[in-house]
C-alpha positions in Angstrom: 73.7 -63.4 28.8 71.6 -60.5 30.3 72.6 -59.1 33.7 69.0 -59.1 35.1 68.5 -62.8 34.2 65.6 -62.2 31.7 67.1 -64.2 28.8 63.7 -64.8 27.2 63.3 -61.1 26.3 64.9 -59.8 23.2 67.9 -57.6 23.9 66.9 -53.9 23.6 68.7 -51.4 21.4 69.0 -47.6 21.7 66.0 -45.6 20.5 67.1 -43.7 17.3 64.1 -42.2 15.6 66.0 -40.8 12.6 67.8 -44.1 11.9 65.3 -45.2 9.2 65.0 -42.0 7.3 65.6 -42.1 3.6 67.0 -39.4 1.3 64.8 -36.6 0.0 65.2 -37.8 -3.6 64.0 -41.3 -2.7 60.9 -39.9 -0.9 60.2 -37.7 -4.0 60.4 -40.8 -6.3 58.1 -42.7 -4.0 55.6 -39.9 -4.0 55.7 -39.7 -7.8 55.1 -43.4 -8.0 52.2 -43.2 -5.6 50.6 -40.3 -7.5 50.9 -42.2 -10.7 49.2 -45.2 -9.2 46.4 -43.1 -7.7 45.9 -41.4 -11.1 45.7 -44.7 -12.9 43.2 -46.1 -10.3 41.0 -43.0 -10.7 41.1 -43.2 -14.5 40.1 -46.9 -14.3 37.3 -46.1 -11.8 36.0 -43.3 -14.0 36.0 -45.5 -17.1 34.1 -48.2 -15.2 31.5 -45.7 -13.9 31.1 -44.2 -17.4 30.5 -47.7 -18.9 27.9 -48.4 -16.1 26.1 -45.1 -16.7 26.1 -45.8 -20.5 24.4 -49.2 -19.8 21.9 -47.6 -17.5 20.9 -44.9 -20.0 20.6 -47.5 -22.8 18.3 -49.6 -20.6 16.2 -46.5 -19.7 15.9 -45.5 -23.4 14.9 -49.0 -24.4 12.2 -49.2 -21.7 10.9 -45.7 -22.7 10.6 -46.8 -26.4 8.9 -50.0 -25.4 6.3 -48.1 -23.2 5.7 -45.6 -26.0 5.2 -48.3 -28.5 2.7 -50.1 -26.2 0.9 -46.9 -25.7 0.5 -46.2 -29.4 -0.7 -49.8 -29.9 -3.3 -49.3 -27.3 -4.4 -46.1 -29.0 -4.5 -47.9 -32.3 -7.0 -50.4 -31.0 -9.6 -47.6 -30.4 -8.6 -45.0 -33.1 -8.0 -45.1 -36.8 -4.4 -45.7 -37.9 -4.1 -42.3 -39.6 -5.1 -40.4 -36.5 -2.6 -42.3 -34.4 0.1 -41.4 -36.9 -0.9 -37.7 -36.8 -0.7 -37.8 -32.9 2.8 -39.4 -33.1 4.1 -36.6 -35.4 2.5 -34.0 -33.2 4.0 -35.4 -30.0 7.5 -35.6 -31.7 7.2 -31.9 -32.7 6.3 -31.0 -29.1 9.2 -33.0 -27.7 11.6 -31.2 -30.0 10.2 -27.8 -29.0 10.5 -28.6 -25.3 14.1 -29.9 -25.5 
């Protein structure tokens, strides 16, 4: 029974801030475990981002090829087939020189 009559309050204990400290070795182990977890998370995120970027580049390349094909087909409607082939080869040479 409490002296002041406030039985509904939990009894207080002395404030000891260093009571919950763990040993240095234990803290080191926890830090190592946390660092390993963080490294694994980062690796997984990097893999996911690399896969995403790979998909994006594949889609962009596919669209560029499609547009180029459509452009050559449009040229073929108005020009002779041999001339269109010559233009293709010329443009490929120019692309190789630029890159």
